[in-house]
KOLZADREN-240752 format. One line per 8 residues: number of its first residue (from 1); their letters; for each residue x, y, z of N, C-alpha, C. Coordinates in pm, 1 decimal. Layout:
BEGIN
NUM = a = X Y Z X Y Z X Y Z | ...;
//
This chain:
BEGIN
1 = mnksaikl = 1431.0 -5334.3 -1562.3 1526.6 -5229.2 -1521.1 1587.5 -5301.6 -1386.3 | 1729.4 -5282.5 -1434.5 1797.5 -5319.6 -1305.2 1814.8 -5241.6 -1172.2 | 1860.9 -5298.0 -1070.2 1849.7 -5208.4 -923.7 1917.4 -5057.4 -944.1 | 2024.6 -5054.1 -1028.3 2116.1 -4945.6 -1042.1 2023.8 -4854.0 -1104.0 | 1952.5 -4885.1 -1225.0 1857.8 -4810.7 -1289.8 1761.9 -4734.9 -1200.2 | 1708.1 -4823.3 -1147.2 1599.7 -4793.4 -1041.3 1630.7 -4694.3 -931.7 | 1748.0 -4717.7 -879.6 1801.6 -4613.8 -791.4 1844.3 -4482.6 -837.3 | 1904.9 -4482.8 -956.1 1910.8 -4359.2 -1054.1 1771.8 -4280.0 -1080.8;
9 = sgyflifl = 1687.7 -4348.6 -1109.2 1547.8 -4295.8 -1144.9 1486.8 -4232.0 -1036.0 | 1530.0 -4308.0 -908.5 1468.7 -4233.3 -787.0 1528.5 -4116.4 -724.4 | 1677.3 -4105.1 -757.4 1733.3 -3981.0 -721.4 1708.6 -3864.6 -822.2 | 1662.0 -3896.1 -956.8 1656.2 -3829.2 -1034.6 1544.4 -3753.1 -1029.5 | 1412.7 -3845.9 -948.5 1277.7 -3792.4 -927.4 1288.3 -3703.2 -819.1 | 1353.5 -3755.8 -729.2 1382.1 -3635.1 -604.2 1442.5 -3514.7 -623.4 | 1536.8 -3495.0 -730.9 1605.2 -3412.9 -785.9 1501.8 -3310.6 -831.9 | 1419.1 -3380.3 -936.0 1310.1 -3322.3 -998.6 1211.3 -3258.8 -921.3;
17 = llftfnsi = 1159.6 -3312.8 -823.0 1082.6 -3261.9 -713.6 1140.2 -3157.6 -632.4 | 1256.6 -3161.8 -606.1 1311.2 -3049.9 -536.0 1343.1 -2926.1 -605.6 | 1388.1 -2941.1 -730.6 1384.3 -2848.5 -832.1 1246.8 -2764.0 -858.9 | 1145.3 -2853.9 -865.6 1008.3 -2781.8 -908.9 959.5 -2681.0 -771.1 | 996.9 -2754.6 -668.7 935.4 -2702.1 -524.9 1023.1 -2573.6 -518.2 | 1169.1 -2575.0 -544.2 1235.5 -2434.2 -526.7 1195.6 -2327.8 -629.4 | 1141.1 -2393.9 -744.2 1117.3 -2296.5 -869.6 969.0 -2224.6 -805.0 | 897.8 -2317.3 -762.6 772.4 -2252.7 -696.4 819.5 -2143.1 -606.4;
25 = aqkknkil = 854.9 -2208.1 -505.9 911.2 -2123.2 -403.2 979.7 -1963.9 -440.5 | 1065.9 -1948.0 -537.5 1128.6 -1840.1 -625.8 1020.4 -1749.3 -664.7 | 902.5 -1806.2 -703.7 787.8 -1742.2 -775.7 706.8 -1645.9 -641.3 | 698.7 -1696.4 -553.9 639.1 -1631.9 -444.0 642.4 -1465.1 -431.6 | 548.2 -1427.7 -429.4 500.9 -1269.7 -465.5 573.5 -1190.5 -347.3 | 640.3 -1069.5 -375.5 710.3 -994.7 -280.9 673.0 -852.2 -265.6 | 641.2 -789.9 -175.8 642.9 -639.2 -180.6 747.7 -572.8 -110.6 | 779.1 -441.9 -142.3 870.6 -359.3 -90.7 780.7 -252.2 2.6;
33 = vfyktsgy = 824.5 -248.5 127.1 759.6 -152.0 232.3 853.1 -34.4 250.3 | 836.1 90.6 200.6 963.2 200.1 197.3 883.4 297.0 304.4 | 971.5 348.5 396.9 929.9 431.8 514.3 1014.6 554.3 534.8 | 1099.2 598.8 434.0 1179.5 706.5 438.8 1117.7 841.9 472.6 | 1124.0 903.7 549.2 1092.5 1005.3 584.2 1178.2 1154.2 598.1 | 1170.4 1267.8 537.8 1259.2 1388.1 542.3 1189.7 1491.0 595.6 | 1066.8 1457.1 665.7 990.2 1542.1 729.3 936.1 1510.0 848.8 | 805.4 1508.5 921.1 769.8 1443.4 995.6 773.4 1279.0 991.7;
41 = hhksiveg = 827.9 1224.0 1096.0 822.3 1093.3 1123.6 728.1 1028.3 1218.7 | 648.9 925.2 1164.2 547.1 875.4 1233.0 603.2 761.5 1318.0 | 570.1 793.8 1451.2 608.9 648.8 1565.6 562.7 536.9 1510.4 | 440.2 545.9 1454.8 375.2 413.3 1414.8 452.9 322.4 1292.9 | 530.1 384.7 1236.3 616.3 330.8 1127.8 661.7 176.8 1194.5 | 690.4 196.0 1305.0 739.3 67.6 1347.9 647.4 -34.0 1377.6 | 523.8 -9.3 1410.4 434.1 -103.4 1407.0 344.8 -135.0 1281.6 | 381.7 -41.0 1172.3 341.5 -67.7 1040.9 416.3 -195.1 965.2;
49 = kiafqqlg = 541.4 -161.2 964.9 633.8 -264.4 922.8 613.8 -415.1 975.5 | 604.6 -409.8 1101.6 566.2 -549.4 1173.2 406.7 -581.8 1102.1 | 326.1 -484.5 1092.0 183.4 -553.1 1049.2 219.9 -593.4 913.4 | 286.9 -517.7 828.5 288.4 -571.4 666.4 363.8 -717.0 679.6 | 458.6 -737.3 765.8 535.8 -880.6 766.8 445.6 -977.2 806.0 | 374.9 -944.9 908.6 266.6 -1054.7 963.3 160.9 -1080.8 854.4 | 138.4 -981.0 785.5 33.7 -1034.2 652.2 88.7 -1099.0 558.9 | 225.8 -1074.5 534.5 288.5 -1144.5 451.2 295.2 -1313.1 483.7;
57 = vkhdfdvd = 338.9 -1330.2 610.9 333.6 -1448.2 661.5 193.2 -1535.2 656.4 | 87.6 -1444.1 697.1 -28.3 -1525.6 720.0 -80.6 -1552.5 549.8 | -61.7 -1446.1 445.6 -126.5 -1464.6 309.3 -34.6 -1474.9 210.4 | 106.6 -1534.4 229.8 190.0 -1609.1 141.0 254.8 -1522.7 58.9 | 308.8 -1392.4 104.7 377.0 -1328.8 7.4 511.3 -1287.9 119.2 | 604.2 -1253.0 42.8 743.7 -1199.3 109.1 725.8 -1052.7 113.5 | 826.4 -1001.8 224.6 817.7 -846.7 259.2 947.3 -814.3 265.8 | 976.0 -716.5 189.9 1106.6 -652.2 234.7 1074.2 -505.3 299.6;
65 = ttndashf = 1137.4 -462.7 384.8 1153.1 -308.8 437.4 1275.9 -232.4 422.7 | 1251.3 -107.6 375.8 1374.1 -21.0 390.0 1318.6 146.9 370.9 | 1410.1 192.2 450.3 1409.2 351.4 419.8 1499.4 401.7 337.2 | 1581.9 308.0 276.5 1697.3 340.0 156.3 1621.0 365.9 22.2 | 1625.3 461.3 -3.2 1582.2 520.0 -148.8 1661.3 443.8 -257.0 | 1788.9 402.5 -236.5 1860.1 355.8 -333.5 1809.8 208.9 -405.7 | 1705.2 167.7 -316.1 1628.0 32.9 -328.1 1552.5 71.2 -483.2 | 1538.2 186.7 -510.7 1447.8 231.5 -608.3 1530.3 244.6 -744.3;
73 = nkenlkqy = 1560.7 116.2 -787.0 1628.1 122.3 -928.0 1572.4 7.5 -998.9 | 1606.5 25.7 -1134.7 1501.2 -63.8 -1216.8 1544.0 -211.1 -1200.5 | 1631.7 -258.5 -1177.4 1668.8 -415.7 -1147.1 1605.5 -449.5 -1049.2 | 1626.4 -366.2 -935.4 1581.1 -422.9 -784.2 1440.3 -429.6 -794.7 | 1354.4 -313.8 -851.0 1214.9 -311.6 -841.8 1167.2 -424.8 -932.7 | 1220.0 -503.7 -1006.4 1165.2 -591.4 -1089.5 1118.1 -724.9 -998.8 | 1165.7 -728.1 -873.9 1125.6 -861.7 -788.7 996.2 -839.0 -721.8 | 934.5 -706.0 -723.9 842.7 -689.8 -631.5 697.6 -664.6 -718.9;
81 = aavvflnt = 594.8 -718.6 -657.5 444.3 -679.8 -725.5 402.6 -578.6 -662.5 | 455.4 -504.7 -585.9 386.3 -381.8 -548.3 471.1 -286.3 -455.3 | 474.3 -185.8 -441.4 537.0 -102.9 -328.6 455.4 -31.7 -263.7 | 499.4 -33.8 -125.9 405.4 43.8 -33.0 488.3 176.9 27.6 | 396.4 250.7 23.8 468.4 414.6 89.4 405.7 396.2 228.8 | 466.5 346.3 348.1 449.2 361.5 481.1 472.0 497.6 546.6 | 374.0 603.1 565.0 409.7 730.5 616.1 523.0 785.7 593.8 | 560.8 775.0 458.7 639.9 879.1 406.7 619.2 1003.9 408.0;
89 = tgdvfnpe = 770.5 1088.9 399.5 708.9 1206.0 394.5 832.8 1309.9 337.6 | 769.4 1415.3 286.1 898.4 1518.5 203.8 969.4 1459.4 87.9 | 1068.4 1502.6 48.0 1142.7 1470.5 -61.8 1211.7 1347.8 -22.0 | 1190.7 1230.1 -93.7 1253.5 1102.7 -48.1 1356.4 1039.9 -155.7 | 1350.2 1110.5 -318.1 1404.3 1074.3 -401.3 1475.7 1153.0 -509.1 | 1585.6 1106.5 -529.8 1667.3 1181.3 -659.5 1584.3 1162.2 -779.9 | 1619.0 1243.4 -908.2 1579.7 1197.5 -1026.7 1566.0 1062.0 -1088.8 | 1654.9 1006.0 -1039.5 1699.7 866.5 -1109.9 1626.7 758.4 -1042.1;
97 = qqnalqey = 1591.3 793.9 -897.5 1509.6 701.9 -827.6 1353.8 741.3 -860.7 | 1325.7 852.5 -888.5 1182.6 896.1 -943.8 1159.1 833.2 -1079.2 | 1279.1 824.5 -1167.6 1233.8 748.5 -1312.0 1214.4 583.4 -1307.0 | 1299.7 546.9 -1181.6 1271.7 411.9 -1152.4 1116.4 372.0 -1120.8 | 1082.3 449.7 -1017.1 927.0 440.3 -972.8 841.0 427.6 -1075.8 | 852.5 543.0 -1159.7 773.4 571.1 -1278.9 755.5 463.6 -1396.7 | 872.9 422.3 -1420.7 914.9 282.9 -1512.6 837.7 183.0 -1451.7 | 868.3 179.2 -1328.4 792.8 24.9 -1251.2 648.1 29.6 -1270.8;
105 = iqsgkgfv = 602.7 155.8 -1206.4 414.4 156.8 -1241.7 411.8 131.9 -1405.9 | 473.9 197.0 -1477.5 449.1 187.7 -1621.8 426.6 49.4 -1685.8 | 513.8 -41.6 -1600.4 532.4 -154.0 -1634.5 425.4 -264.6 -1579.3 | 318.7 -189.5 -1516.3 213.5 -249.1 -1489.0 207.8 -336.8 -1334.2 | 287.8 -264.4 -1245.8 298.8 -293.2 -1114.8 215.4 -199.2 -1036.1 | 205.1 -223.8 -881.0 123.2 -154.6 -787.1 187.3 -99.2 -689.0 | 130.4 37.4 -655.4 131.8 125.2 -536.8 24.7 124.2 -444.1 | 61.0 123.0 -296.9 -13.1 124.8 -186.7 58.2 225.4 -117.5;
113 = gihaatdt = -26.7 364.0 -85.2 3.9 451.0 1.0 -66.6 460.1 122.3 | 11.7 474.2 238.8 -67.2 469.3 371.4 -32.9 604.5 468.2 | -153.1 661.8 475.8 -169.3 771.3 553.7 -48.6 892.8 486.3 | 32.0 928.7 559.2 122.8 1044.3 493.5 196.9 1011.4 373.7 | 150.3 909.5 290.3 226.9 898.1 140.0 188.3 1013.7 62.1 | 57.4 1096.7 120.8 38.0 1202.0 58.9 102.3 1318.3 78.4 | 204.7 1295.0 184.3 261.2 1404.1 232.1 444.8 1402.3 180.3 | 438.7 1370.2 63.8 553.0 1325.8 14.8 579.4 1361.8 -152.0;
121 = eydwpwyg = 682.3 1396.5 -182.6 720.1 1448.4 -318.6 651.6 1547.0 -353.2 | 625.8 1675.9 -308.8 515.3 1772.7 -341.3 585.4 1822.4 -493.7 | 699.9 1845.5 -519.1 754.4 1913.8 -653.3 772.3 1799.8 -759.7 | 677.6 1667.9 -747.7 681.8 1571.8 -854.5 556.9 1530.4 -900.3 | 493.4 1616.5 -981.0 335.8 1606.6 -997.0 292.7 1446.1 -1050.4 | 403.4 1378.1 -1111.2 372.8 1256.6 -1166.3 342.9 1172.2 -1026.7 | 413.5 1197.1 -919.9 375.6 1116.7 -791.7 242.5 1147.1 -748.9 | 191.7 1279.1 -755.7 72.0 1355.8 -701.3 -32.9 1272.9 -770.6;
129 = nlvgayfl = -32.5 1252.5 -885.5 -114.5 1182.8 -966.8 -145.6 1036.7 -953.0 | -29.3 969.8 -912.1 -28.8 838.0 -892.9 -100.2 826.9 -764.3 | -56.4 885.4 -656.1 -139.5 881.7 -496.4 -279.5 938.0 -524.4 | -282.7 1032.1 -602.2 -407.7 1113.2 -610.3 -451.1 1217.3 -565.6 | -372.8 1269.7 -447.2 -355.1 1385.1 -377.9 -243.5 1426.7 -328.4 | -252.8 1549.8 -244.4 -125.1 1585.7 -162.9 -194.4 1631.6 -27.0 | -124.1 1579.5 77.9 -156.2 1648.1 209.2 -172.5 1803.9 200.8 | -266.9 1857.6 275.7 -279.0 1982.9 280.9 -276.1 2057.2 411.1;
137 = shpkiqea = -382.5 2010.3 503.7 -365.2 2015.5 664.3 -453.4 1924.5 735.6 | -434.8 1936.4 898.1 -519.8 1827.8 928.8 -547.0 1895.0 1091.0 | -673.3 1890.2 1149.6 -702.9 1925.5 1293.5 -638.6 1816.5 1376.7 | -673.4 1824.2 1506.1 -599.2 1739.6 1591.6 -651.9 1586.8 1597.6 | -585.4 1506.6 1616.2 -629.3 1350.9 1632.0 -745.1 1348.7 1710.8 | -842.2 1269.6 1638.4 -972.8 1261.7 1707.3 -1048.1 1165.0 1655.7 | -1151.4 1133.9 1721.3 -1271.9 1015.0 1675.8 -1366.5 1080.2 1554.9 | -1392.8 996.2 1477.2 -1487.6 1060.3 1359.2 -1577.4 945.3 1299.5;
145 = tlnvlnnk = -1666.0 970.2 1225.1 -1734.0 856.7 1171.6 -1714.0 858.6 1011.5 | -1684.4 750.6 986.7 -1648.6 704.8 835.5 -1784.2 640.3 770.3 | -1776.5 654.3 642.6 -1903.0 641.3 558.6 -1843.0 545.1 458.3 | -1871.2 396.2 455.4 -1813.4 285.9 342.2 -1914.8 328.1 219.5 | -1883.6 393.4 129.0 -1970.4 424.1 2.4 -1953.0 306.8 -85.5 | -1849.6 222.6 -105.1 -1854.1 97.6 -165.9 -1809.7 -26.2 -103.9 | -1914.4 -104.5 -46.1 -1893.7 -218.6 46.3 -1887.9 -328.8 -33.6 | -1862.1 -333.9 -168.2 -1843.3 -462.5 -244.1 -1720.9 -471.5 -290.2;
153 = tnstrhlp = -1600.6 -411.8 -234.5 -1459.6 -450.5 -274.4 -1400.4 -523.8 -165.1 | -1292.3 -602.4 -201.6 -1202.1 -669.1 -84.2 -1169.7 -574.3 14.9 | -1137.0 -446.4 -5.1 -1064.3 -377.6 110.2 -1200.8 -320.4 165.3 | -1335.7 -340.8 155.5 -1408.4 -257.8 207.0 -1568.0 -360.8 251.9 | -1557.3 -475.2 218.8 -1668.8 -555.3 240.0 -1697.8 -608.4 370.9 | -1596.9 -580.2 444.8 -1604.7 -644.9 594.3 -1642.0 -535.3 663.9 | -1647.0 -397.2 627.0 -1653.2 -316.5 716.7 -1802.2 -262.1 758.5 | -1836.8 -226.1 864.2 -1953.5 -143.9 877.9 -1980.5 -37.4 783.0;
161 = kewiwtde = -2123.4 -10.8 731.8 -2146.2 101.2 673.8 -2093.5 243.7 726.9 | -2118.5 233.7 860.1 -2057.7 365.7 949.0 -1952.6 305.4 1028.0 | -1825.9 359.0 1006.6 -1728.7 296.3 1091.1 -1681.1 406.5 1187.3 | -1664.3 397.8 1324.1 -1618.2 457.8 1382.7 -1477.8 481.7 1419.3 | -1388.8 543.1 1382.3 -1234.2 546.9 1380.0 -1173.1 664.2 1441.8 | -1052.6 640.3 1500.6 -990.0 756.6 1555.9 -845.7 779.8 1478.5 | -807.7 907.5 1427.3 -709.8 917.5 1321.5 -676.3 1048.8 1319.5 | -610.1 1104.6 1235.4 -544.4 1239.6 1177.6 -617.9 1269.9 1057.6;
169 = wynfkwmt = -714.4 1323.9 1067.3 -819.3 1343.7 931.3 -757.7 1472.1 847.0 | -693.4 1430.4 736.7 -630.7 1499.3 628.2 -720.2 1585.4 549.5 | -684.9 1707.0 508.3 -740.2 1784.4 408.4 -652.5 1763.7 296.4 | -708.2 1746.7 158.5 -627.1 1729.8 44.3 -621.0 1833.2 -45.1 | -516.4 1831.0 -121.9 -511.7 1927.1 -257.1 -509.1 1801.6 -333.5 | -612.6 1797.5 -422.5 -650.8 1715.2 -528.3 -572.7 1724.5 -661.0 | -525.0 1611.9 -734.8 -444.5 1609.5 -848.3 -544.6 1518.6 -960.0 | -610.4 1407.2 -901.1 -673.2 1350.1 -1025.5 -790.2 1304.9 -970.6;
177 = keklnvli = -877.7 1393.3 -878.2 -998.3 1358.6 -819.8 -1115.9 1265.8 -898.0 | -1122.8 1337.4 -1020.3 -1220.9 1293.3 -1086.5 -1186.3 1159.6 -1158.8 | -1077.2 1092.0 -1149.6 -1062.5 962.9 -1176.0 -1044.3 871.0 -1066.9 | -1046.3 917.5 -933.2 -1041.8 804.0 -822.5 -1179.4 735.6 -831.5 | -1158.9 608.9 -751.3 -1269.9 537.4 -706.6 -1257.6 553.2 -577.1 | -1391.8 626.7 -514.3 -1377.4 670.9 -368.9 -1437.9 516.4 -283.1 | -1363.0 490.3 -187.4 -1421.9 400.4 -123.2 -1494.4 413.3 30.1 | -1412.7 508.9 90.6 -1454.6 573.8 204.2 -1445.2 716.7 213.2;
185 = tvdensye = -1547.6 772.0 290.2 -1529.2 928.6 315.2 -1568.5 942.0 489.6 | -1501.9 1055.0 539.3 -1526.2 1085.2 661.4 -1641.4 1189.5 658.7 | -1727.1 1195.3 781.1 -1838.4 1288.1 809.0 -1755.6 1397.3 881.0 | -1750.5 1526.0 822.7 -1676.1 1611.7 896.4 -1753.7 1682.9 991.8 | -1905.2 1646.0 991.3 -1980.0 1701.7 1145.7 -1971.4 1610.3 1248.7 | -1891.2 1498.7 1223.2 -1877.0 1391.8 1357.4 -1732.9 1444.3 1412.4 | -1657.8 1534.7 1381.4 -1529.0 1577.3 1456.7 -1493.5 1719.6 1439.0 | -1410.8 1787.1 1518.8 -1394.9 1937.2 1511.7 -1293.2 1915.4 1384.3;
193 = agpgkmga = -1320.3 1984.9 1271.8 -1262.7 1997.5 1172.7 -1140.8 2084.5 1162.1 | -1173.4 2206.0 1193.5 -1059.9 2300.1 1178.0 -1063.1 2369.2 1050.6 | -969.1 2420.4 1034.1 -950.7 2507.0 916.2 -947.5 2411.8 776.9 | -971.8 2456.3 653.2 -953.2 2376.5 551.5 -1062.8 2274.8 538.3 | -1179.2 2278.1 558.2 -1294.7 2175.2 554.7 -1302.6 2144.5 404.2 | -1330.4 2021.2 377.1 -1344.3 1971.3 252.3 -1502.6 1945.8 202.5 | -1587.6 1956.2 293.8 -1753.1 1952.9 274.2 -1787.2 1809.7 312.9 | -1905.5 1782.3 225.2 -1969.3 1652.1 262.5 -1923.2 1528.3 206.5;
201 = khpiswyh = -1843.8 1548.3 118.5 -1806.5 1408.0 37.9 -1664.9 1442.9 59.9 | -1588.5 1399.7 187.9 -1440.4 1411.6 200.3 -1386.4 1281.0 197.5 | -1323.6 1255.3 88.5 -1266.3 1102.4 76.8 -1155.2 1086.9 166.5 | -1138.5 976.6 184.1 -1043.8 906.8 300.3 -979.7 798.2 214.0 | -1030.0 716.8 158.5 -971.8 586.0 75.8 -1037.4 568.9 -57.2 | -938.0 541.8 -145.9 -980.2 529.0 -315.6 -853.9 443.7 -373.5 | -877.8 422.3 -502.1 -805.7 344.4 -581.0 -819.6 372.8 -698.9 | -745.7 367.2 -803.2 -760.1 389.9 -950.5 -634.5 319.7 -1044.4;
209 = nfdggrsf = -657.5 299.2 -1156.5 -557.5 244.4 -1246.6 -492.1 373.0 -1289.6 | -339.9 360.9 -1285.2 -270.5 494.8 -1333.6 -162.1 430.3 -1400.1 | -131.3 499.5 -1524.2 -19.4 519.0 -1619.5 46.2 366.4 -1633.3 | -71.4 276.6 -1652.3 -35.7 114.8 -1663.8 -43.6 36.2 -1551.2 | -38.0 114.1 -1431.4 -17.8 54.7 -1300.5 -151.2 33.9 -1243.5 | -130.4 20.8 -1058.1 -254.6 20.0 -1023.7 -217.2 88.2 -863.5 | -308.3 180.9 -823.3 -262.0 256.0 -694.8 -403.8 253.0 -617.4 | -367.4 244.2 -479.5 -460.0 240.9 -367.2 -397.8 314.4 -269.9;
217 = ytelghta = -497.1 393.2 -210.9 -456.5 487.4 -78.6 -550.6 485.6 22.3 | -516.8 479.2 117.2 -578.0 503.7 275.6 -523.1 601.7 356.1 | -611.6 682.0 380.4 -573.3 792.6 480.5 -543.1 763.2 631.0 | -617.9 637.4 655.1 -593.6 589.0 756.7 -431.9 514.6 789.4 | -424.1 529.8 915.1 -271.8 479.8 945.2 -210.2 572.9 1033.1 | -248.8 669.5 1113.7 -157.7 757.1 1179.7 -119.1 686.9 1307.3 | -212.4 634.2 1374.8 -158.2 583.4 1529.0 -123.9 446.7 1525.3 | -35.0 409.8 1635.1 17.4 284.0 1628.1 -81.1 153.5 1633.3;
225 = eaysnplf = -187.3 198.6 1703.6 -312.9 120.9 1740.2 -365.6 46.1 1602.0 | -374.9 144.5 1507.9 -432.2 84.1 1370.2 -372.6 -45.7 1334.6 | -253.6 -50.8 1362.0 -185.9 -169.6 1294.8 -209.0 -296.2 1386.3 | -275.8 -285.5 1468.2 -335.1 -426.4 1521.8 -477.7 -436.2 1527.6 | -520.8 -351.2 1420.6 -698.5 -339.1 1427.0 -708.3 -426.5 1311.6 | -789.7 -556.7 1334.5 -820.0 -622.0 1212.8 -914.6 -578.8 1122.3 | -991.4 -481.4 1155.5 -1073.8 -422.8 1024.4 -973.7 -336.7 959.2 | -889.9 -266.6 985.0 -789.2 -205.9 942.3 -707.2 -274.6 866.9;
233 = lkhvlggl = -627.7 -375.3 896.1 -546.4 -469.9 820.9 -610.6 -536.6 712.7 | -759.5 -566.4 721.8 -800.2 -643.4 607.5 -848.1 -530.5 513.6 | -862.3 -401.7 571.9 -889.5 -278.2 467.3 -769.3 -254.7 378.8 | -640.2 -261.4 422.7 -506.0 -249.2 365.2 -491.9 -376.5 278.9 | -507.9 -498.6 322.2 -482.3 -609.2 275.4 -574.3 -620.3 117.9 | -683.6 -580.1 135.1 -769.6 -579.1 17.0 -698.1 -497.4 -91.2 | -667.1 -380.6 -42.3 -601.3 -272.7 -137.9 -455.1 -316.4 -176.4 | -382.4 -375.7 -110.7 -264.7 -452.1 -132.2 -272.4 -543.0 -242.2;
241 = qyamglkk = -387.6 -646.4 -217.1 -398.6 -751.7 -317.6 -425.6 -701.1 -469.2 | -497.3 -596.1 -438.6 -574.1 -528.5 -548.8 -411.3 -453.5 -647.0 | -335.8 -409.1 -577.2 -215.6 -324.6 -608.0 -115.0 -439.5 -670.8 | -129.3 -552.2 -586.2 -16.1 -646.9 -642.5 -79.2 -734.8 -777.3 | -190.6 -711.1 -813.2 -270.9 -779.1 -940.8 -300.1 -900.8 -895.8 | -331.4 -951.1 -761.5 -371.1 -1079.3 -721.9 -520.1 -1088.1 -755.9 | -612.2 -964.1 -693.7 -738.8 -975.8 -695.2 -811.6 -823.8 -755.4 | -931.9 -844.1 -807.1 -991.9 -717.1 -843.6 -992.4 -637.0 -732.0;
249 = m = -1033.3 -523.5 -732.2 -1094.7 -451.7 -598.8 -1247.6 -486.7 -587.6;
//
């Protein structure tokens, strides 16, 4: 082989390596963090967006954030392994956007709901079944004792069996309670519960397979401080990785 041929072969090899690298980079997993509110707006959304972006950098996935519901269309959603509803509230979608999310989940993709995600789309039963429940009421923000029922999942194995946490403790209207895999409950005797108490087994975090896809929800995440807490972030990461289809719960 003459020098020109060797030189061309070298260029081709470099091109092939660059092409392969770019192809791998383009296949990097991506999530969409959605934070539109038409009701109460949580100030902690700012910290939440930053936290998800930092999780992406640390665990090698890309993160887009938006409060623009027009991003929920069939073509745009194809690029995401999971969507995260970060303290969304109220009616956030028109019928076309609802259909896009439904088809997205039915295609085998994932959903993660953080805190007020249950305070969203009350007039759309499919969404209620996706997230598992709707927000009903809550007492004042206060400390309580959480009980980790299943400590063998990626979302919970790092947590203490009894976890002291400060948050806004939701009471729920259940949609698919019998099908939910409950991870964490809150001890109502450990806080001033107020009206609408849910009893001894008051679920706070759960997951389930739904309509062809995967759904994870945690009621935690009202406060800004949550999004710098390593226990909470690892709890959310485990649920996100499940929703993305990267790991079993």
